[in-house]
N, CA, C and O atoms as CSV, one atom per row, in Angstrom:
chain,resi,resn,atom,element,x,y,z
A,1,MET,N,N,7.666,-2.062,-14.394
A,1,MET,CA,C,6.739,-1.182,-13.979
A,1,MET,C,C,7.312,-0.121,-13.316
A,1,MET,O,O,8.083,-0.261,-12.367
A,2,GLU,N,N,6.944,1.009,-13.811
A,2,GLU,CA,C,7.481,2.438,-13.085
A,2,GLU,C,C,7.002,2.444,-11.795
A,2,GLU,O,O,5.986,1.806,-11.519
A,3,ARG,N,N,7.693,3.180,-10.841
A,3,ARG,CA,C,7.348,3.528,-9.443
A,3,ARG,C,C,6.080,4.454,-9.517
A,3,ARG,O,O,5.344,4.317,-8.539
A,4,GLU,N,N,5.689,5.294,-10.381
A,4,GLU,CA,C,4.776,6.091,-10.442
A,4,GLU,C,C,3.452,5.018,-10.604
A,4,GLU,O,O,2.455,5.124,-9.889
A,5,GLU,N,N,3.588,4.073,-11.554
A,5,GLU,CA,C,2.263,3.155,-11.647
A,5,GLU,C,C,2.283,2.295,-10.383
A,5,GLU,O,O,1.175,1.862,-10.069
A,6,VAL,N,N,2.961,2.069,-9.856
A,6,VAL,CA,C,2.923,1.255,-8.583
A,6,VAL,C,C,2.089,2.109,-7.463
A,6,VAL,O,O,1.109,1.681,-6.854
A,7,MET,N,N,2.767,3.601,-7.294
A,7,MET,CA,C,1.918,4.083,-6.513
A,7,MET,C,C,0.509,4.258,-7.238
A,7,MET,O,O,-0.441,4.280,-6.455
A,8,GLU,N,N,0.259,4.363,-8.330
A,8,GLU,CA,C,-1.123,4.484,-8.757
A,8,GLU,C,C,-1.998,3.508,-8.413
A,8,GLU,O,O,-3.101,3.846,-7.982
A,9,LYS,N,N,-1.637,2.030,-8.552
A,9,LYS,CA,C,-1.921,1.144,-8.286
A,9,LYS,C,C,-2.392,0.901,-6.835
A,9,LYS,O,O,-3.434,0.333,-6.509
A,10,VAL,N,N,-1.397,1.456,-5.970
A,10,VAL,CA,C,-1.446,1.155,-4.710
A,10,VAL,C,C,-2.701,2.211,-4.358
A,10,VAL,O,O,-3.605,1.862,-3.599
A,11,THR,N,N,-2.671,3.362,-4.901
A,11,THR,CA,C,-3.695,4.441,-4.413
A,11,THR,C,C,-5.099,3.791,-4.588
A,11,THR,O,O,-5.956,3.860,-3.707
A,12,GLU,N,N,-5.330,2.997,-6.076
A,12,GLU,CA,C,-6.683,2.699,-6.466
A,12,GLU,C,C,-7.147,1.319,-5.385
A,12,GLU,O,O,-8.276,0.974,-5.035
A,13,ILE,N,N,-6.087,0.851,-5.114
A,13,ILE,CA,C,-6.629,-0.169,-4.095
A,13,ILE,C,C,-6.915,0.404,-2.754
A,13,ILE,O,O,-7.919,-0.026,-2.187
A,14,ALA,N,N,-6.139,1.375,-2.108
A,14,ALA,CA,C,-6.473,1.818,-1.055
A,14,ALA,C,C,-8.117,2.696,-0.947
A,14,ALA,O,O,-8.825,2.879,0.043
A,15,ARG,N,N,-8.310,3.077,-2.285
A,15,ARG,CA,C,-9.338,3.821,-2.393
A,15,ARG,C,C,-11.025,2.846,-2.466
A,15,ARG,O,O,-12.200,3.135,-2.241
A,16,ASP,N,N,-10.377,1.778,-2.848
A,16,ASP,CA,C,-11.473,0.809,-2.868
A,16,ASP,C,C,-11.240,0.169,-1.274
A,16,ASP,O,O,-12.326,0.040,-0.709
A,17,ILE,N,N,-10.288,-0.176,-0.592
A,17,ILE,CA,C,-10.471,-0.439,0.824
A,17,ILE,C,C,-10.815,0.407,1.765
A,17,ILE,O,O,-11.107,0.069,2.912
A,18,PHE,N,N,-10.802,1.416,1.392
A,18,PHE,CA,C,-11.174,2.745,2.503
A,18,PHE,C,C,-12.381,3.632,1.722
A,18,PHE,O,O,-12.600,4.832,1.888
A,19,ASP,N,N,-13.034,2.795,0.910
A,19,ASP,CA,C,-14.251,3.419,0.344
A,19,ASP,C,C,-14.208,4.873,0.388
A,19,ASP,O,O,-14.969,5.533,1.094
A,20,ASP,N,N,-13.223,5.419,-0.446
A,20,ASP,CA,C,-13.043,6.827,-0.591
A,20,ASP,C,C,-12.303,7.158,-1.814
A,20,ASP,O,O,-11.077,7.263,-1.851
A,21,ASP,N,N,-13.135,7.328,-2.870
A,21,ASP,CA,C,-12.714,7.641,-4.195
A,21,ASP,C,C,-11.840,9.102,-4.239
A,21,ASP,O,O,-11.354,9.408,-5.328
A,22,GLU,N,N,-11.683,9.778,-3.377
A,22,GLU,CA,C,-11.043,10.865,-3.251
A,22,GLU,C,C,-9.577,10.884,-2.747
A,22,GLU,O,O,-8.685,11.725,-2.641
A,23,LEU,N,N,-9.721,9.746,-2.521
A,23,LEU,CA,C,-8.287,9.519,-1.389
A,23,LEU,C,C,-6.821,9.931,-2.216
A,23,LEU,O,O,-6.748,9.588,-3.396
A,24,GLU,N,N,-6.013,10.442,-1.783
A,24,GLU,CA,C,-4.891,10.896,-2.293
A,24,GLU,C,C,-3.593,10.070,-1.466
A,24,GLU,O,O,-3.536,10.359,-0.271
A,25,LEU,N,N,-2.950,9.461,-1.769
A,25,LEU,CA,C,-1.634,8.862,-1.001
A,25,LEU,C,C,-0.206,9.589,-1.738
A,25,LEU,O,O,-0.212,9.871,-2.936
A,26,ASP,N,N,0.640,9.769,-1.118
A,26,ASP,CA,C,1.967,10.079,-1.632
A,26,ASP,C,C,2.817,9.398,-0.320
A,26,ASP,O,O,2.404,8.911,0.733
A,27,ASP,N,N,4.276,9.598,-0.894
A,27,ASP,CA,C,5.458,8.601,-0.208
A,27,ASP,C,C,5.396,9.096,1.287
A,27,ASP,O,O,6.007,8.399,2.097
A,28,GLU,N,N,4.792,10.114,1.716
A,28,GLU,CA,C,5.122,10.669,3.038
A,28,GLU,C,C,3.595,10.019,3.967
A,28,GLU,O,O,3.643,9.931,5.194
A,29,THR,N,N,2.540,9.682,3.315
A,29,THR,CA,C,1.223,9.393,3.742
A,29,THR,C,C,1.547,8.308,4.781
A,29,THR,O,O,2.360,7.439,4.467
A,30,ILE,N,N,0.854,8.290,6.244
A,30,ILE,CA,C,1.062,7.369,7.137
A,30,ILE,C,C,-0.256,6.804,7.510
A,30,ILE,O,O,-1.263,7.466,7.258
A,31,ALA,N,N,-0.350,5.652,8.083
A,31,ALA,CA,C,-1.777,5.208,8.348
A,31,ALA,C,C,-2.736,6.622,9.201
A,31,ALA,O,O,-3.820,6.984,8.742
A,32,ALA,N,N,-2.310,7.076,10.066
A,32,ALA,CA,C,-2.895,8.273,10.834
A,32,ALA,C,C,-3.213,9.085,9.928
A,32,ALA,O,O,-4.029,9.887,10.383
A,33,ASP,N,N,-2.940,9.306,8.714
A,33,ASP,CA,C,-3.484,10.435,8.042
A,33,ASP,C,C,-4.740,10.047,7.004
A,33,ASP,O,O,-5.316,10.844,6.264
A,34,VAL,N,N,-5.035,8.505,7.151
A,34,VAL,CA,C,-6.106,8.161,6.335
A,34,VAL,C,C,-7.265,7.808,7.529
A,34,VAL,O,O,-6.941,7.229,8.565
A,35,ASP,N,N,-8.538,8.199,7.267
A,35,ASP,CA,C,-9.644,7.634,8.140
A,35,ASP,C,C,-9.879,6.081,7.926
A,35,ASP,O,O,-10.119,5.501,6.868
A,36,GLY,N,N,-9.783,5.696,8.864
A,36,GLY,CA,C,-10.455,4.322,8.954
A,36,GLY,C,C,-9.518,3.428,8.790
A,36,GLY,O,O,-9.876,2.254,8.685
A,37,TRP,N,N,-8.135,3.751,8.730
A,37,TRP,CA,C,-6.690,2.801,8.675
A,37,TRP,C,C,-6.226,2.164,10.020
A,37,TRP,O,O,-5.374,2.667,10.753
A,38,ASP,N,N,-6.824,1.110,10.234
A,38,ASP,CA,C,-6.702,0.248,11.414
A,38,ASP,C,C,-5.972,-0.961,11.062
A,38,ASP,O,O,-5.452,-1.132,9.960
A,39,SER,N,N,-5.938,-1.966,12.217
A,39,SER,CA,C,-4.918,-2.950,11.890
A,39,SER,C,C,-5.802,-3.969,10.712
A,39,SER,O,O,-5.209,-4.559,9.809
A,40,LEU,N,N,-7.062,-4.030,10.880
A,40,LEU,CA,C,-7.816,-4.603,10.190
A,40,LEU,C,C,-7.784,-4.583,8.725
A,40,LEU,O,O,-7.690,-5.493,7.901
A,41,THR,N,N,-7.902,-3.102,8.592
A,41,THR,CA,C,-7.881,-2.694,6.985
A,41,THR,C,C,-6.748,-2.477,6.417
A,41,THR,O,O,-6.628,-2.165,5.232
A,42,HIS,N,N,-5.607,-2.659,7.406
A,42,HIS,CA,C,-4.112,-2.788,6.863
A,42,HIS,C,C,-3.830,-4.175,6.457
A,42,HIS,O,O,-3.048,-4.427,5.540
A,43,LEU,N,N,-4.409,-5.009,7.076
A,43,LEU,CA,C,-4.505,-6.480,6.497
A,43,LEU,C,C,-5.172,-6.448,5.204
A,43,LEU,O,O,-4.585,-6.914,4.228
A,44,SER,N,N,-6.427,-5.909,5.083
A,44,SER,CA,C,-6.810,-6.169,3.669
A,44,SER,C,C,-6.052,-5.517,3.113
A,44,SER,O,O,-5.489,-6.237,2.289
A,45,LEU,N,N,-5.529,-4.112,3.055
A,45,LEU,CA,C,-4.829,-3.682,2.112
A,45,LEU,C,C,-3.710,-4.369,1.618
A,45,LEU,O,O,-3.538,-4.444,0.401
A,46,MET,N,N,-2.728,-5.010,2.614
A,46,MET,CA,C,-1.787,-5.749,2.273
A,46,MET,C,C,-1.870,-6.933,1.561
A,46,MET,O,O,-0.916,-7.336,0.896
A,47,ASN,N,N,-3.188,-7.680,1.657
A,47,ASN,CA,C,-4.061,-8.583,0.854
A,47,ASN,C,C,-4.312,-8.356,-0.485
A,47,ASN,O,O,-3.974,-9.072,-1.428
A,48,GLU,N,N,-4.803,-7.523,-0.507
A,48,GLU,CA,C,-4.963,-6.907,-1.975
A,48,GLU,C,C,-3.744,-6.409,-3.044
A,48,GLU,O,O,-3.659,-6.588,-4.259
A,49,ILE,N,N,-2.669,-5.583,-1.934
A,49,ILE,CA,C,-1.545,-5.423,-2.937
A,49,ILE,C,C,-0.821,-6.718,-3.075
A,49,ILE,O,O,0.176,-6.710,-3.797
A,50,GLU,N,N,-1.122,-7.675,-2.574
A,50,GLU,CA,C,-0.281,-8.912,-2.744
A,50,GLU,C,C,-0.675,-9.439,-4.240
A,50,GLU,O,O,0.069,-9.692,-5.187
A,51,ASN,N,N,-2.393,-9.535,-4.109
A,51,ASN,CA,C,-2.663,-10.284,-5.211
A,51,ASN,C,C,-2.946,-9.264,-6.395
A,51,ASN,O,O,-3.485,-9.715,-7.405
A,52,GLU,N,N,-2.640,-8.018,-6.338
A,52,GLU,CA,C,-2.828,-7.223,-7.584
A,52,GLU,C,C,-1.071,-7.222,-8.049
A,52,GLU,O,O,-0.732,-7.125,-9.229
A,53,PHE,N,N,-0.351,-7.313,-7.223
A,53,PHE,CA,C,0.972,-7.354,-7.916
A,53,PHE,C,C,1.675,-8.830,-8.123
A,53,PHE,O,O,2.728,-9.027,-8.728
A,54,GLU,N,N,0.776,-9.910,-7.425
A,54,GLU,CA,C,1.579,-11.309,-7.745
A,54,GLU,C,C,2.635,-11.427,-6.524
A,54,GLU,O,O,3.688,-11.960,-6.873
A,55,ILE,N,N,2.575,-11.063,-5.247
A,55,ILE,CA,C,3.736,-10.866,-4.579
A,55,ILE,C,C,3.151,-11.435,-3.457
A,55,ILE,O,O,1.950,-11.569,-3.223
A,56,LYS,N,N,4.389,-11.854,-2.586
A,56,LYS,CA,C,3.949,-12.236,-1.148
A,56,LYS,C,C,4.876,-11.373,-0.188
A,56,LYS,O,O,6.045,-11.039,-0.386
A,57,PHE,N,N,4.185,-11.139,0.735
A,57,PHE,CA,C,5.170,-9.890,1.711
A,57,PHE,C,C,5.736,-11.079,2.872
A,57,PHE,O,O,5.200,-12.158,3.125
A,58,GLU,N,N,6.913,-10.537,3.437
A,58,GLU,CA,C,7.446,-11.285,4.485
A,58,GLU,C,C,6.872,-10.553,5.705
A,58,GLU,O,O,7.006,-9.334,5.812
A,59,MET,N,N,6.217,-11.308,6.649
A,59,MET,CA,C,6.066,-10.359,7.890
A,59,MET,C,C,6.867,-9.122,8.259
A,59,MET,O,O,6.462,-7.966,8.380
A,60,LYS,N,N,8.199,-9.655,8.426
A,60,LYS,CA,C,9.160,-8.572,8.860
A,60,LYS,C,C,9.260,-7.158,7.720
A,60,LYS,O,O,9.479,-6.020,8.136
A,61,GLU,N,N,9.093,-7.426,6.518
A,61,GLU,CA,C,9.011,-6.366,5.458
A,61,GLU,C,C,7.994,-5.426,5.915
A,61,GLU,O,O,8.229,-4.224,6.044
A,62,VAL,N,N,6.671,-6.056,6.202
A,62,VAL,CA,C,5.707,-5.049,6.291
A,62,VAL,C,C,5.484,-4.421,7.847
A,62,VAL,O,O,4.795,-3.418,8.030
A,63,GLN,N,N,6.005,-4.979,8.689
A,63,GLN,CA,C,5.998,-4.652,10.211
A,63,GLN,C,C,7.227,-3.233,10.150
A,63,GLN,O,O,7.183,-2.399,11.055
A,64,GLY,N,N,7.928,-3.141,9.383
A,64,GLY,CA,C,9.009,-2.094,9.832
A,64,GLY,C,C,8.494,-1.060,8.763
A,64,GLY,O,O,9.327,-0.155,8.707
A,65,LEU,N,N,7.625,-0.870,8.035
A,65,LEU,CA,C,7.066,0.075,6.941
A,65,LEU,C,C,6.753,1.578,7.679
A,65,LEU,O,O,5.825,1.512,8.485
A,66,ASN,N,N,7.232,2.613,7.568
A,66,ASN,CA,C,6.940,3.596,8.264
A,66,ASN,C,C,6.051,4.618,7.454
A,66,ASN,O,O,5.659,5.611,8.067
A,67,ASN,N,N,5.716,4.469,6.190
A,67,ASN,CA,C,4.801,5.257,5.146
A,67,ASN,C,C,4.409,4.372,3.865
A,67,ASN,O,O,4.684,3.182,3.716
A,68,VAL,N,N,3.689,5.223,2.944
A,68,VAL,CA,C,3.536,4.459,1.701
A,68,VAL,C,C,4.611,4.454,0.825
A,68,VAL,O,O,4.813,3.529,0.040
A,69,GLY,N,N,5.363,5.512,0.925
A,69,GLY,CA,C,6.606,5.625,-0.170
A,69,GLY,C,C,7.556,4.362,0.105
A,69,GLY,O,O,8.179,3.806,-0.799
A,70,GLU,N,N,7.602,3.941,1.550
A,70,GLU,CA,C,8.199,2.560,1.812
A,70,GLU,C,C,7.524,0.974,1.352
A,70,GLU,O,O,8.061,-0.109,1.119
A,71,LEU,N,N,6.252,1.387,1.354
A,71,LEU,CA,C,5.558,0.148,0.905
A,71,LEU,C,C,5.884,0.110,-0.839
A,71,LEU,O,O,6.351,-0.861,-1.435
A,72,VAL,N,N,5.574,1.188,-1.337
A,72,VAL,CA,C,6.030,1.370,-2.448
A,72,VAL,C,C,7.586,0.674,-3.026
A,72,VAL,O,O,7.724,-0.170,-3.912
A,73,ASP,N,N,8.447,1.214,-2.358
A,73,ASP,CA,C,9.653,0.674,-2.322
A,73,ASP,C,C,9.882,-0.692,-2.407
A,73,ASP,O,O,10.545,-1.217,-3.301
A,74,VAL,N,N,9.230,-1.395,-1.300
A,74,VAL,CA,C,9.297,-2.975,-1.278
A,74,VAL,C,C,8.554,-3.571,-2.262
A,74,VAL,O,O,8.954,-4.713,-2.490
A,75,ILE,N,N,7.493,-3.180,-3.022
A,75,ILE,CA,C,6.824,-3.659,-4.170
A,75,ILE,C,C,7.745,-3.663,-5.102
A,75,ILE,O,O,7.991,-4.702,-5.714
A,76,MET,N,N,8.436,-2.439,-5.369
A,76,MET,CA,C,9.410,-2.228,-6.606
A,76,MET,C,C,10.361,-3.387,-6.429
A,76,MET,O,O,10.580,-4.125,-7.390
A,77,GLU,N,N,10.913,-3.584,-5.312
A,77,GLU,CA,C,11.874,-4.530,-4.874
A,77,GLU,C,C,11.278,-5.972,-5.423
A,77,GLU,O,O,12.080,-6.580,-6.132
A,78,ARG,N,N,10.487,-6.375,-5.292
A,78,ARG,CA,C,9.788,-7.661,-5.293
A,78,ARG,C,C,9.662,-7.890,-6.715
A,78,ARG,O,O,10.001,-8.920,-7.298
A,79,LEU,N,N,9.004,-6.566,-7.376
A,79,LEU,CA,C,9.092,-6.939,-8.699
A,79,LEU,C,C,10.138,-7.018,-9.891
A,79,LEU,O,O,9.921,-7.464,-11.017
A,80,SER,N,N,11.216,-6.534,-9.440
A,80,SER,CA,C,12.287,-6.388,-10.179
A,80,SER,C,C,13.181,-7.680,-10.178
A,80,SER,O,O,14.227,-7.707,-10.825
């Protein structure tokens, strides 16, 4: 799977979680950029991403993420 495809799927999941069909994510997007992105929605987002990509994150992987680009990088690593 290409990185662009992963970003598209993450964006689709985020649109569903945050109930915002217009939401656009890019590599530099951080939680503070998205209305409603709090600890609870973060957990929901991570859970849905795990289900979609059939992966399981380690807690240390997701705790250190600074932006959506780093999240996509971790997903890409897990898929390879």
